[in-house]
C-alpha positions in Angstrom: 18.6 -19.3 24.6 20.6 -22.5 24.0 24.2 -22.0 24.0 25.5 -20.7 20.9 21.8 -19.1 19.3 21.7 -16.3 18.3 18.9 -13.2 19.0 16.4 -13.3 16.2 16.9 -10.4 14.0 14.1 -8.1 15.4 14.8 -4.8 16.9 15.5 -6.7 19.7 19.0 -7.4 18.4 20.0 -4.0 19.5 21.6 -4.7 22.9 19.5 -2.9 26.0 16.1 -3.3 23.8 12.9 -5.3 25.1 9.9 -5.2 23.0 6.3 -6.3 24.6 2.8 -6.4 22.7 -0.4 -6.7 24.0 -4.0 -7.0 22.3 -7.7 -8.0 22.0 -7.9 -9.9 19.0 -11.6 -9.7 18.9 -11.8 -6.1 18.9 -8.5 -5.7 16.3 -7.0 -3.4 18.3 -3.7 -3.4 20.6 -0.5 -1.8 21.8 3.4 -2.1 21.4 5.6 -1.0 24.2 9.9 -1.1 23.2 11.8 -0.4 26.3 15.5 0.9 26.4 17.3 -0.7 29.4 18.5 2.7 31.3 16.4 4.5 29.0 17.9 5.8 25.8 18.8 9.0 23.6 15.9 9.9 21.5 15.0 11.4 18.1 11.7 11.9 16.4 10.6 13.2 13.1 7.0 13.9 12.1 6.1 13.7 8.4 2.2 12.9 8.3 -0.3 15.8 8.5 -2.5 13.9 11.3 -0.3 12.6 13.8 -1.8 11.7 17.4 1.0 11.6 20.3 2.6 12.2 23.8 5.3 13.5 25.2 7.0 13.9 21.8 7.7 17.8 22.3 10.7 16.7 24.5 12.5 15.0 22.3 13.1 18.0 20.0 16.6 20.4 20.5 16.9 22.3 23.3 14.7 20.9 25.8 15.6 20.1 28.7 15.9 16.3 28.8 17.5 14.0 26.0 16.8 10.7 27.5 13.3 8.6 27.5 12.2 5.3 29.4 10.0 3.7 26.8 8.2 4.4 23.4 4.6 3.4 22.7 3.2 2.8 19.5 -0.6 1.9 20.0 -3.8 1.5 18.1 -7.4 3.3 19.5 -6.8 6.3 17.4 -6.1 9.6 20.4 -8.0 7.3 23.1 -5.4 4.3 22.9 -2.7 7.3 24.4 -3.8 6.0 27.8 -2.2 2.6 27.1 1.0 4.8 27.9 -0.2 5.8 31.6 0.3 1.6 32.3 3.7 1.9 30.5 4.4 4.7 32.7 3.1 3.0 36.0 5.1 -0.1 35.2 8.2 1.8 35.0 7.6 3.3 38.0 6.9 0.7 39.7 10.7 -0.6 38.8 12.1 2.2 39.6 13.0 3.6 36.1 12.6 7.4 35.3 13.5 10.8 35.9 15.0 12.1 38.9 12.9 15.1 40.3 13.8 14.4 44.1 10.4 13.4 45.0 9.6 10.7 42.7 10.9 9.2 39.1 9.2 9.9 36.3 9.1 7.6 33.3 9.4 9.6 30.1 7.0 7.7 27.5 6.5 8.9 24.3 3.7 7.5 22.3 2.0 8.1 18.7 -1.2 6.3 17.3 -2.5 4.5 14.2 -6.4 5.2 13.8 -8.0 1.5 13.8 -11.5 2.0 15.3 -12.6 1.2 11.2 -11.8 -2.5 12.1 -13.3 -4.6 15.1 -14.7 -3.0 17.8 -14.8 0.6 18.0 -15.8 0.9 21.3 -12.7 -1.0 22.7 -9.0 0.9 22.9 -6.0 0.4 24.3 -6.1 1.5 27.5 -3.8 1.4 30.7 -4.1 -2.1 31.7 -3.1 -3.3 28.1 -0.3 -0.8 28.2 0.9 -2.3 31.5 0.6 -5.8 29.9 2.6 -5.3 26.9 5.4 -3.9 29.6 5.0 -7.3 31.6 4.9 -9.3 28.3 8.2 -7.6 26.9 11.1 -9.6 25.9 14.6 -9.1 24.2 13.4 -12.2 21.9 10.8 -10.9 20.7 10.0 -11.2 17.1 6.6 -11.9 16.0 5.1 -9.7 13.3 2.0 -9.4 11.5 -1.5 -8.8 13.2 0.2 -8.3 17.4 0.3 -6.0 19.3 -0.2 -2.4 17.5 -0.7 -4.5 14.3 -3.4 -6.0 15.2 -6.2 -3.7 13.2 -3.6 -2.1 10.8 -4.9 -1.8 7.1 -3.5 -0.5 4.2 -5.0 1.2 0.7 -7.9 3.2 1.7 -7.3 5.6 -1.2 -10.5 4.2 -3.1 -13.2 2.3 -1.3 -12.2 1.8 2.3 -13.8 -1.3 2.8 -11.5 -2.7 0.2 -8.6 -1.7 2.0 -6.0 -5.1 3.0 -4.6 -5.9 6.1 -1.7 -3.9 7.5 0.6 -5.3 10.5 3.6 -5.2 12.4 7.2 -5.6 10.8 10.7 -5.5 12.3 14.0 -6.4 11.1 18.0 -5.5 12.3 21.3 -5.5 10.3 24.7 -5.8 12.4 27.6 -3.5 11.1 31.2 -3.9 11.5 32.2 -3.0 15.3 29.5 -4.9 16.6 27.2 -1.8 15.5 23.4 -2.9 15.6 21.0 -1.2 13.9 17.1 -2.5 14.5 13.6 -1.4 13.3 10.1 -1.6 13.8 7.5 -0.5 11.8 3.5 -0.6 11.7 1.8 0.1 8.5 -1.9 1.5 8.4 -1.7 3.7 5.3 -3.7 5.8 3.5 -1.7 4.6 0.2 -0.7 1.3 -1.3 2.4 -0.5 0.5 5.0 -1.7 -2.5 8.3 -3.8 -2.5 10.8 -1.2 -3.4 12.8 -4.0 -4.7 10.7 -4.8 -7.8 7.5 -2.1 -7.5 4.9 -4.7 -6.4 2.1 -3.7 -4.7 2.4 -6.2 -1.7 -1.1 -4.5 0.0 -3.5 -2.0 -0.9 -7.0 -1.5 -2.2 -8.6 -4.4 -4.0 -10.3 -4.6 -7.0 -13.3 -6.8 -8.5 -10.7 -9.2 -9.9 -8.4 -9.4 -6.9 -6.1 -7.3 -8.2 -4.7 -3.8 -6.8 -6.4 -0.3 -7.5 -3.0 2.0 -8.5 -3.5 4.7 -5.6 -1.2 7.3 -7.6 -3.4 7.0 -10.5 -6.8 6.7 -9.2 -5.7 10.0 -7.1 -4.8 12.0 -10.6 -8.3 11.4 -11.9 -9.8 11.5 -8.2 -8.6 14.1 -6.3 -11.2 15.2 -3.7 -13.5 12.3 -2.8 -10.5 9.8 -1.7 -10.4 12.2 1.4 -13.4 11.6 2.9 -11.7 9.9 6.1 -8.8 11.9 6.8 -6.9 11.1 9.6 -7.5 7.6 9.6 -4.3 6.4 8.2 -0.6 6.4 9.8 2.7 4.7 9.5 4.8 4.3 13.0 8.4 3.4 13.1 10.7 2.9 15.9 14.5 2.5 15.0 17.4 1.8 17.3 20.8 1.3 17.6 23.8 0.7 20.0 25.8 3.4 18.0 26.4 6.3 20.7 24.0 9.5 19.1 23.4 12.8 21.0 19.8 13.9 20.6 20.6 16.4 17.6 21.7 12.9 15.8 19.2 10.6 16.8 16.6 13.4 15.0 19.1 13.3 12.1 18.6 9.2 12.1 14.5 9.5 12.3 14.8 12.0 9.6 16.7 9.9 7.5 14.8 6.7 8.5 11.3 8.3 7.1 12.6 7.2 3.5 11.8 3.7 4.3 8.2 5.1 4.3 8.6 7.3 1.1 10.2 4.3 -0.4 7.5 1.8 0.1 4.3 3.7 0.8 2.6 5.3 -2.2 1.8 8.1 -1.6 3.4 8.9 2.2 3.4 12.0 4.3 0.0 12.8 3.6 -2.2 15.6 4.9 -4.5 12.3 6.1 -1.7 10.0 7.7 0.1 10.7 11.0 3.5 9.4 9.9 6.1 9.5 12.6 9.7 7.6 13.0 11.4 7.3 16.8 14.9 6.8 16.8 16.8 5.5 19.9 20.5 5.3 20.6 21.2 2.7 23.9 24.8 2.7 23.7 28.1 3.9 23.1 30.0 2.8 19.9 31.0 4.8 17.6 29.3 5.5 14.4 29.0 7.7 11.5 25.7 9.2 11.7 25.0 8.9 7.8 26.0 5.3 8.1 23.3 4.4 10.8 20.4 6.7 9.4 21.4 4.8 6.0 20.7 1.7 7.2 18.2 2.9 9.2 15.7 4.1 6.1 16.6 0.5 4.5 15.5 -1.4 7.4 12.0 0.8 7.9 10.9 -0.4 4.3 12.0 -3.9 4.7 10.0 -3.9 8.3 7.1 -2.2 6.7 6.9 -4.5 3.9 7.2 -7.2 6.2 4.6 -6.1 8.5 1.9 -6.2 5.7 2.9 -9.3 4.2 2.5 -11.1 7.7 -0.6 -9.3 8.3 -2.1 -10.7 5.2 -1.1 -14.4 6.1 -3.7 -14.0 9.1 
């Protein structure tokens, strides 16, 4: 990076965070890995009723460990969880993991989106793709749209699923006083519309014949059953990170507050047919108010969701 240049305003702006992507553009699927240097205190909040996850239970209170070594967001539905094995292999080779004397076990949390209706459903993120994403990881990664886990993401499946819009991966960050940084990365693959919370405009959803968007909420009020035939095929996932010092309970609170960002931008959100999940990572030791971190995280998740859809629709 040239002297004096500032790191891009992605989640990588948070000190210690690297992001890597790997994808198969022809099959329209991929995965994204978030690697906190030295591990991070982690928290999670699950709001959707159709989640696909790995190593999420250990992020809850009264569990033995509070630090994890990676988060993987992946396409391929439950099949795509295999990509986390590649991340685990990469980290073990780097000597990273929870020390159990006879080995260091990398703790890799993961969550999936369902993208099997797009591209080739027989090709899913696997161990090799997860390993490749780690090799591609950088502290300067700021690409958005059809990248990594966002490669096959779509939004607006309330009406005719074939009229959905492309979703995508978005990321952003904000620096607060005292050099505290909060960043977010999100992938929108939602059942409902994605709207710009600043003006209420639908930026991604189900297309009508005239090119405008279906109002999914209004449609659901008149069609309460038929749209639900493809249950479990949708999800918005997000990771928020900060260099503020958080314990596990505070990280969970930040993840809970950050879910508001999904609610602000996705209509409807957290349905029986979405697997909406937010992970929160604390990489540093700077003193901060958890309420401030959570409030900023919610704003950034909302911004990342909209950015990802806008970038994805551009191709």
